[in-house]
N, C-alpha and C positions, 0 to 999 in steps of 0.2 A: 504493500500500500504506500510505501515511500515514493515509489515511482508515480503513482496516481497523484499524490500531493505535489510533486515537482512539476508534472505535466500541467496540472491546474494552475500552478503559480506562473509557469511560462505563458499560458494563455492569458492570465490576468495581466501580466506585464505588457503583453502585446496590445491589450485593450487600453491600458493606461498610456502607453507611448504613442499610440495612433500613428505609427510609421516613423516617428522621430527617434531613431536609434542612437542619438547622441546623448540622451539622458541616462543616468544611472549605469554607466558602463561596468562599474565594479560589481554591482548587483547582478546584472545580466550575465557577466562572465562567470560569476560564482555559481549561479543557478545552472548555467550550461555545464559547469564542472561537476555539479551534483549529478546531473543527468548522465554524463559520461561515466562517472564512477559507478552508478547503479547498473548501467549496461555492462560495464567491465566486470562487475562483481559476479556475474553469472559464470564467468570463466573459471572462478575459484571453485572447483568441483566439490570440495568437502565442506564448503560453507561454514568456516570456523566461527566461533562465538564472537571473535573480535569484529569480523565483518558484519555480522548481524547487529551488533551494538552500534556500529557506525551507520548502518542503514536506518536504525531507529532514530539516531540523531538527525539524519537528513530529514526524515519524516517529521520530527518534532519542529525543526527550524522552519521547514516549508509551511507547515500548518500554522505556526505562529505568524509568519509573514502574511499568509493568506487572510487570517483573521484580522490582522492590523489593517491591511488594505481595504477589506470589506467594511470595517468599522469607520475608516476615514470616508469612504464613499457614501456610507449611510448618513454620517453627520453632515457631509457636504450637501446632500440632497434635502436635508431637513432643517439645517441651520444656515441661513444665508451668509452670516458673517464668518463662517468657518474658512472660507477661501478668500484671499490666498495666504493670509498670515498663518493659519494653523497648518496649512500644507507644508510650509517651511519647517514648522515644528515637527510635523510628522516625518519629513525627510530626514531631519537631524536625529530624531530619537529612534526611528524604526529602520529606515532604509540604510542610513550610514552605519548605525550600530549593527544592523544585520549583516551588512557587507563585511565589517571587521570580523564578526564572529565566523562568517563563512570562510574568510581567508585562513584564520587560525585552524578552523576545522579541516579545510582542504589539505593543509600540510600534514595533519594527523592522518587523514585518509591515505594520502600518497605514501607516507612512511609505513602505515599498517599494511597497505596493499603490497608494497615491495617485500615486506616480511612474509606475508602470506603466500606470495608467489613461489617462495622457496620451500613451502611446506609440502611434504609428500602426501599423496592421497592415501586414505586408509584402504585396507583390503577388505571390501565389503561384498565381494562377489557372491559368496554363498548366502550371506545374511539377508540380502535384499531380494532373493529369489522369490518369484511368485509361486513357485512349487513348494508351498508351505505345508506343514502338517495338517492344516485344515482341509486341504483338498487332496492330499496324497492318497488317502484310502477311499476317496469318493468315487462312486460308480455313476458316471454320467451317461445319459442316452445320447451318444455321439455317433451313432451308426452312419447317418448320412454324411456328417463331416468327415468321419474316418474314411469312408469309401472315396470321397472327393479328393482328399489329400493323398491317400495311397495311390490313386490312379495317376495323380500328377507326379508322384515320385518314381513310379515304375514305367510310366508311359513315355511317349515322345515329349520333347526332342532328345536327341542323343547328346547334345552339348550340355555343359554344366548349366544347371538351372536352379534358381532360388524359389522356394515355395514359402511365402510369408503368411503367417497366421496373425490376424489383427483383431483387436477387440478391447473392451474396457477391463479394468482390473477386476479379478475375481470371476471372470466369465468362463474360464476353463481353457484358455489358450495353451498353457503349459501342460494341462492334463491331456488335451488332445495330442499335442506334439509328443508327449511321453508314450501315449498309447501307440502311436504310429512307430515311434523309434524302437519300442520294445516288442513290436509285432514279430512273430516267429518268421514270417515271410521276409521281412526286412533284414533279418539276421542272415538269411541265405542269399538274398538278392545282392546285398552290398558286401564287398569283401572286407571293408574296414569301416568302423563307425566311431563317432566321438560326440560327446555332449558337453557343452560349456554353458555356464550361466554368466551373462555379461553384466547386467545391472546398470544403474545410473553412473557409477564411478568406475567404469571399465579401464583397464590398463592393457596395453598391447602385449606386454611381456606375460602377464597373468593369463591372458586368453591363449597364447601360444603354449604355455606350460600346461594349461588345462587340456588342450588337445593331445599333447604328447603323453600326459598321464593316462589317457584312455587307451593309448597304444602300448602302455607299460614301457615307455622309452625314457623315463626320467630317473636319473641317478645323481650322485653328488656332483659329478662333472657338468651335468646339464645346467645346474644353477650358476655355474661359473661363466656360462656363455653369454654373449651380448644378445640384445634383442634381434639384431640382424642375423646372427648365427642361428638363433632359435627359429626365426621365420624360414630360413633356408632348410633347417632340419625337418620342419613340418612339410614343406613343399616336396622334399625328397621322399618322405615317408608316404605321401599320397600319390606320387607320380606313378602313372601306369596302372593304378588300381581304381576300381569303382567304389567310391566312398560316399558316406552319408554323414554330414556334419550338422548337428543341431545347435543353433545359437539362441538361447532362451533369454527373454527379457531385455531386448535391445532398445535403447532410448534415443540414440541419435545416429546419424549416417556415418559419423566418423568411426564408430566401432566397426562398421562393415568395411569401410575404406582401408583401415589399417591391416585387416587380416585377409582380405580377398586376394591379395597378391600371393598368398601362400597356398591358394587352392588352384591346382593345375586343371586345365580343361583338355582332357584327352579324348573328348567326344565318345565317351563310353557310358553315358547315362548317370554320371555322378550328380549328387544333389546336395543342397543346403536347405534345412528347415530353419526359419527365423520367426520368432514370436515377438510381438511388440504391441504396445498400446497406441502407437502413433502410426496413422495410416501413411503419412509421408515417408516414414522410414521403410515400411513394407514395400511401398511402390518403388522407392529409390533402389532398394536392394534387388528387387525382382526384375529390374531392367526391362520393363515393358509388359511382363506378365501381371495379371491382376492378383492382388492378395486374396486370401481366403478370409472373409469377414465372419467372425463368430457372432451369432445372434443369441439373444436371451432365450431361455427355455420357454416352451409353451406351457400353458396351465397344466395339461396332462403330464408333460415331462417333469414339471416341477413337483406335481402331486406324487408321481412314482418315486422320484429321488428322495423326497421328504419321508415317505413311508419306508423306503429301504433303510434310511439312516435311523429311523426311530423304531420300527417294528421288524425290520429284517425281511420285509416282503413288500410288494407293490401296492397292497391295499391296507386299509386301516379299519378298525372297528366301526360298525355302522353308526353308532351314536356320536362318533367323533368326526364323521365325514364332512359335515357342513362346516365345522370350526376349522378343520384341517385345510379345506379349500380356501377359507378366508385368510388363513395364515400364508399359504403359498402364493395367493394372489398379491398380498402385500409385499412379498419378496420380489415381485416384478421380474421373475425369471432369472435372477442372478444366482448362480450356483453357490457362490460364497455365502450369500445371505441365507440361502436355504439350509446349508450345512450348519451354520452357526445356530440358527433358530432350532433346527432339528436336534442339535446337541443339547440345547437348553430344555426342549420339550421332553427329551428322553429321561430327564432327571426329575421332572415334576409330576404331580398327580395327573393321571390320564382321565380327567373329567372334562365335560363340555364347558363348564364355567371357567375353569383354569385356562383352557385353550382359547376360549373367546377373549379372555383378558390378554393373552399373548398376542392375539391378532390386533388388538387395539394399541399395543405397546411394542411393536416390532423394532422400532428404532432404538428404544431403550434396551431391549433385550440384546440386540447386536452390540451396542456400544459397551454394555456392562459385562456381557458374557466373555468378550475377548477384545483386547486392544489390538491384537494382531490383525484382525479384520480391518479396522479403521486405519491402522498404520499402513497396511498394504495399499488401500485406496489413496492414502495421503501421499504416496510416492508420486502419483500423477499430478497432484497439486504442487508439490515441492519442485517438480521439474518444470513447471510453467515459467515462462519469461515474465519479467516484472509487469509488462503492460497487459498481460492476460489475467493476472491474479485478481485485480479488483473487478474486472468484468465477470469472472466466474463467481466470485464471492457475492456480487450484487444479485445474482440469481436466487439467493436465499430469501430475497424479499417476497418471492412468489410462494404461495402455499405448496405443500407436497401434492403430488399427482396433478399439478396444474398445467394445462396445456398453454404454453407461453407464446403469444404472438411475437414473431421475430421483428415485425415492423415496430411494435411497441417497445420491445427490448432494446433495439438499436437506438431509438429516440431517447430512452432512459440513459443508456451508456453515454450518449453525446451530452445530454444535460448534466450528467455527473462529472463531465470533463475527464473521462478515462482515456480518450483517444488523442494520439499525437497528430498535430496538424502537419499536412504535407501539401506542397504546391501541386503535386501530380494528381492527387485524388481528393474527392469530397470526403467529409467525415463519414457519410453513409457507406461509401465504398471501403473505407478503412475498417469500419465496424463489421461489414460483411466478411472481410478477410479475417478478423478476430473470431467471428462466429465459426467460420469454416475450420479454423485452427483448433478451436475447442471441440468441434465435432470429430475432426480427424484424430484428436487425442482421446477420443472415446469418453469425454466428460459430459457431453450433451447428446441426447438421443433425438433424432429427427422423427417428428410425428406426421406432418403433412407437408406436401410440396405444392407450389403454385402451378398454374397451368403452363407457365414457362419453365418449370423445373427448379426454381429457387426454393429454398427452405421457407415454408410459410409459418409453421408452428414447431416448437421443440419442447423438450421436457428433460428434467433432471431426475435421475434415479433417486429413490428415497434415501438410500445409503449415502449417496454423494451429497444430498441435501443436508443430512446429518453432519457430514464432513465439513460442509460449508459453515454451518453454525459453529462447529468446534474450532475450525481454523480462524474464523473471524473473531471469536472470543480470545483466542491465543494472541492474535496480533493487536487486539485492543483497537480495532479500526472501524469495524461495522458492528452495530448492535441491532439485533432484530427483537422486536417485542410484539406479542400478540395481545388480543383483548384480555382483560382481567389480569394483566401482569403489571406489577408495580415496579417502577424503576428504582434500583438501589443506588446509594451514593457512589458505589464503585463505577457506575456507568459514566460518571463525569470524566473518567480518565480516557474514555473512548474519544478519538480525535476526528471530529467533523462528520464522520460517515455513520450517523445513527439513523436507522430506518424503522419507522413505525408502520407496522403491517397489521391493521385492525380488521379482524373478521367481523361479519355482521353479528351483533349481539344486542339483546334488549336491555341488558343491565351492565354495560361496560363501565368499569370504575375509572372514568377518565379524570375526575376531579382530583384524584390522588396524585396524578401526574402533572397537573398544571404548573405548579410552582417549583418543580425540580430544577436545580441549576444547570442540568445537562441539556435541557430543551433548546436553548439558543444555539447549540452546536448541531442540532439535527439538520441533515441535508435533504432527506427524502421522507415523504409521508405518503404511503400507498394504502388503499383500502380494497378489500375483496369481500364478497359474500362468502358464506360457508363453503360454497362449491365454486367460488371464483366468479359467480355471475352477478348481475345487478340485483340489488335488494334494497333494504332500508336500514338505516342506522340513525336513530333519532338523536344520538349523542354527538354526531360529528359537527353539526351546526354550532353548538355551544363550545365545542372543543376549538374550532377555528376562531371563534369570537374571543375566547379568554386566554388563548395561548400565544406567547410571543415567539414565533419561529423566526429568529432574526436572520439566519443564513439559509433558509430553505431554498433549494434549487428545484425540487420535484414535488408537486402536489397533485396527486391522482386520487380523486374521490369520485370514481366513475358511476357510483350508484346513489349518491346523495343529492336529491333534487333541491334547488333553491328557487324561491320566487324572486328574491333580491340577493344578489351575491354579497357576502359579508365584506364590509369596507376594509377589514383587516387584510384581505387578500392583496389589495393594491399597495400595502405597505411592505410586501415581501419583495424588496428591490432586487434580490439575487435570483428570483425565480426564472427558470429556463424551460420548465415543462409544466403545463397546467391542463389537466383533464377533469372535466366536470360532467355530471349527468345531464342537468338541464338548467337553463336560466332563460328568462324572457327578454332581458335587456343586457347588453354588454356596454357598460358606461364608458365615458371618455377617460375615466381613471386608468384604463388599460394602458395608457401611454407611460405610466410610471414603471411598468415592467419592461424596461428598455433592453434587458438581456433575454427576453422571452424568445424561445426557438420553436416551441410546439404549443398550439392551442387546440384543444379537442372538446367538442360538445357531442355527447353520445345520444341525446334525446331525439325521439321521432316526432316531438311536438312541433308547433308552428314554426315557420321560418322566422329568422330574426335579421335585423339589419345591423351590419358592423358599423361602428363609429368611424369617422374620418381619421381619428387619432391612430387607427391601426397602421397608417402609413408611417408613423413615427418610429415603429418598432423595427429597426433596420436588421435585426438579427433573426427575424422570423424565417423558419425553414419549412414548417408544416402547419397548415390550417385545415382542420377537418371538422365538418358539421354533418352529422348523419342525416339530418333532414335537408336543410338548405339554408343559405344565407344570401343576403343582398350585399354585394361588395360596394364599398363607398366610392362614389363618383364625385362629380363637381357640380357646382350650382348651375352652371350653364347646361349641364347634360341631364338634368333631372326631369325634363319635360315628358320623357317616356317611361319614367320610373313608377312602379306601381304604388309607391308610398305617397305620391302626390294626390291620390284620389281621396277625397274626404269620406267616401263610402267604403274604403278599404279597411280591413282590420289591421292594416299596417300604417294607418294614417298618422300615428304618433312617432313613426320612425323616419320622419322627413330628414333628409341629410343636411347637415350644416355646411356653411361655406368653408372652403378649404384654405382660406386666407390666413388662418392663425397658426400655421405650421412654423415653428421657430427654426430658422437657420438651416437645419439638416436637409430639408426638402423644400422645393419651391412649389408654388401653386401650379406651375405649368408642367413640371417634371416629377411627379411622385414616383417613388420606386421602392420595391422590395427585392433587392438584387440577389438575396440568398434564398428566396422562396422556391421550394421544389414541389410542394404538394398543395393544391387548392381544391377542396372537395367538401361539399357540393355548393355550387353557386347557381343562380338563376341565369336563364338565357339573356335576361335584361341587363345583367351585370357585364356582359361581354362588350367591352369598349376598347377602341384602339389605344387610348392613352393609359388604360389600365394594363393591358397586356404588354405594352412597350416597357412598362416598369417592372416586368417580371422576366428577365432574360434567361433565368435558369430553371423555369418551371418545367418539370418532367411529368407530373401527374395532374390531371384535371378531371373533375367530375362536374357535370352540368345536369340540373333537373329543371324541367319545365314547371313553373309555378301556376297554380290555379288562378292567381290574380293577373297573370300576364295575358295580354291580348295581342299576340304577334301573328301577323299574316305569314303565309308561306314565303312571300318575297322578303319580308323583314327577317324571318328566321334564317334564310339562306345568306342574307347579307351579314347577319351576326356571325354565323358559323365560319364564313370565309375569313373572318379576322383571326381565326385560329392559326393561320399561316404565319402570324407574327411571332408565335411561340416556337422558336427555332430549335429548342431542346426537347419539345414535347414527345414523350414516348408512350404514355398511357392515357387513354381518353374513354370516359364513360358518358353517354348521352341518354337520358331517360325522358321520354315524351309522354304527355297526357293525351293530347289531341292527335289522332292518327294521321290526319290530313295535312298536318302542318309542314312536314318535310317531304318535298316532292322529288328530291334527288339527293345523291350522296357524294357529289364531286366537290365537297367542301372541306374534306379532311386533309390535314397537313401530311406531307410525304414522309415525315420522320416517325410516324406512329409504328410502334411494335405491338401494342395491345389495344384492341378496340372492342368496346361493349356498347351495343345498341339495344334499347328497350322501347317497345310500344309504338314505333314510328310507322309500321305497316307499309313498308316499301314494296314495290313489285320485285319479283325475283330477278328480272332482267337488269336491275340496278347493281347486282353483284359484279357485273363486268367492270364497274368503276372501282369497287373495293379491291378487286384483284390487282389493280394498278398501283396500289400502295406498295412501294418497293421493299420496305422493311417489315411489313406486317407478319408477325409470328403467331399471334393469338387473336382469334375472332370469336366473340360470344354474342349470339343473337337470341334475345329473350322477349317473351310476351308479345309475340307477333311483330317482331322487328321487321320481318319480311312476311308477306302474305301472298297466298295463291296456292292452288292445288298442285302445280307442276313446276319443278325447277330443273331445267335442262342446262347444265353447266358446260356446254360444249365449247364456248368461246372464252372460258375463264381459265387462267393459269395462275394459281397462287404459288409463286416460286419459293417463298420462305415459310409459308404457313405450317406450323407444327401442331397447333391445337385448334379444334373446331367444336363449338358447342351450339346446338340448336335446342332451345328450351321454350316450349309453347308455340306451336305452329299448326296451321291447317294443311300442311304439305301432305300430299298423297303419293305422288310419283316423283322420284328423284333419279335423274339420268346423269351419270357422271362417268368420266374416264380416269383411270389411275394417273395418267400423265398430267392431269390438271392439278394434282396435289402431290408433287414429287417428294416433298419432305414432311408430309403429315405423319405425326406420331400418335396422336390421340383423337378419337372421335367420340363425343359424348352427346347422347340424345336424351332429352327429358320432356315428358308430357307431349310426346309426338303421337297423339292418339289416332291420327288418321293415316300415318305413314304405312304404306302397304308392305315395304321391305327395304332392307339396306341393299343398295346396288352391289352385285357380285364384283364389279370392277374395283370396289373399295379395297377388297382383300388383296388386290394385285399391287397396291402401293407398297414399295419395298421397305419403307421406313416405319410402317404402321406397327405399333406395339400394343395399343389398347383400343377396345371398343366397349363402351359402357352405355347401358340403357336403363333409364329410370322411368317407370310407369308409362311405357309405350304400348303400342298395339300388340296383340298376340302374334300377328303375322310378322311384325318387325322382330320380335323376340326369336321366332322360329328361324328367320333368315340369319340372325346373328349366330345362333348355334350351328346352323349349317355351314356358315363361313368358317367358324373355328374348326369344325370337324374336317372340312376339306383341307384346310391349311395344315392341320396336324397330320393328315394322311400323306401330305406332300413333304412332310419332314420339317415344317415350320412350327416349332413348338414355342417360338417367342411371342406369338400373338396371343394376347389374353382377352377373353370376352367375359364381361360381368353383366348380369341382368338383375335389376332391383325393381321390385314391384311398388315399393313405397320408400320414401326417403324424407329426411328432415334437414338436410344440409344444402348449402349453396356452393356452386362451383365458381 
């Protein structure tokens, strides 16, 4: 978390300097030195206590400076006389003093680092092995995995090949590798075999000695040889022989690089098995071959494993069956968790009440029964680079078993200032890279993907969630509290990153928390219902009213409705992320949140009009209103605005003149240069001067409002202004009046994803959509196109990968495979009239999925026929799924 504090401080300094890098050179240089030291400290493999203490000092100093700067800015905004006299005082007392402290500290760091560079790494090869006693005697149902890996070991190619086994800690990678390695057939197939455990703190010399020990070629003289001599001895021992080398628990690519030179390739079918928690390591070592990814056990597999460990058979007593299934479901398919809990259950009374109690307290059972389990998982956390640790720990803010929206998670990471700024990439792109890294390290599980293949939702395994809470407490950096939990004085020692995560509760004892001294240090306040869904929490209103969250950067109370937003919200000057359930008016006070990046309103209630002050918030990146909003325009442009009508229910939202904007924006050139998401706005809000001020807008959602009275001509004229958005990639257009859009040649050529709803265009207009050169995802909902026949003979969607038809009167669809050369997924929903899926669809070479939701029986039959024909032709890659009812949206 020291890294997160330093990154936040660097961003804060950039905001203060506003491009003038001549100020505070000593401070900037010192902070850069901190950052460099933290990056370099990763290279000290054994992480000695001295380095950890120095990192804590970095964290403390950076946090103190952040707090001082925030305090100055708060006073500056509330006390007019504070500037400039008190700024000079602030500079003398904090900035200068801080710089002197940093210089002295840096000397200490450099001296300590030089000392530590000379330290020898400890021999922890065996101790850190995942092949622990917990799993050694475990019988896992790995038949499918076993057959897959064995076939890769004994099959083609004849050249030396690496088979990587990848998965999260405790999932059974080592168990699988050991089963393969000890298989009697492998003993006969390979002339020579060796098993070494690499671990995080690998040494080239120890790995070579480990291989030679397996060949019984180690004596007193062997230890006198140099590393190069040992490497040559291993090479000569393997030369000309078909061998199998198992490298267990590999943590970085360097471990592979230093030993691969000792593995000769005699084109005789020699193999290397490599296990790792890190996908990039497995991919790197496999040189083009895909790793074998270990998956969590199914419920049935978990049930059998648990019963074998407790009862010695695959079944359990009938009276315990229900409770047993509850227990294994809570383990979420992780063998390590199942073994630990099974060991506990084998020692307690075998009654239904006792076992139901275990099901409710799985996390406590695992953590109390054995530290070995948590320590094994903690290796993954300790191996994380500095910039990933706070991102991973922040996920503890979400409840267990919570399906986390990736879009929401990324916005929270950015608001918490965990990301390092780069000129090459946006923060969102950096965050996506962080997420991929955590997924590749098997710390995050992918739950759903978007239609374009990106990760849409993710989840943290319950055991890893427990690990997050444990590590956050150890580092005294993030404190998580739930409802009915009282903050103790010790929480005051947590630095800046305190997260309040209140579940819905009717009797939350919030008043006890109000006056605790730790509250001003809270940075995030997130609320969830008991199941993570919207609900009610009558206490939140008073909590916001009476609590002074001085440095709050994230406020997410997505299920607490407000008639009038508490005025205290506008005093949260550091706020970067604000998500609320509903409000009827957004006041001009929004201008006070000058650091705000994300504003979300979840409500489906009536549309609201944004105040003109929204233009003053220059750091806005995402504006999301689930229903709709009217975007502020100019006095001269309000003649066609629905708010001008005295008969409209929006008559009180008349837009003020734009003339009072101070300094930062002019009346003629308003701009939100960082805005990337704007959804949803009315068609009436589409104006040239508005879109010209949003040069980086990537996602736009537009809804036709019932109050709008636009003719087809006006509608087309509005939509043609979309071409001003040169970065626009995703567009959603929802219509109420089907006749309003007569043609669709109004969409910008940059679009990659397009969703249309309710416009009832004729099918022949599809010829215009296929001319969008970058279009990859097309979703047509609620009679976006209308007509009984679609003959797509003249259309060629050169890049389209995903096509959704949801709600249509289409009966006959005539199509050729060459018209969709890259289509991967075809989804049909509520196509009640469709007679069949064209046979030519099956001829599309890239097609992977056909899914039908509540379609006609004849369409279902044709889908099944297509799958059967493709399987008979040897195409097992095509998956067909048929659902008669559904509750989700695509």
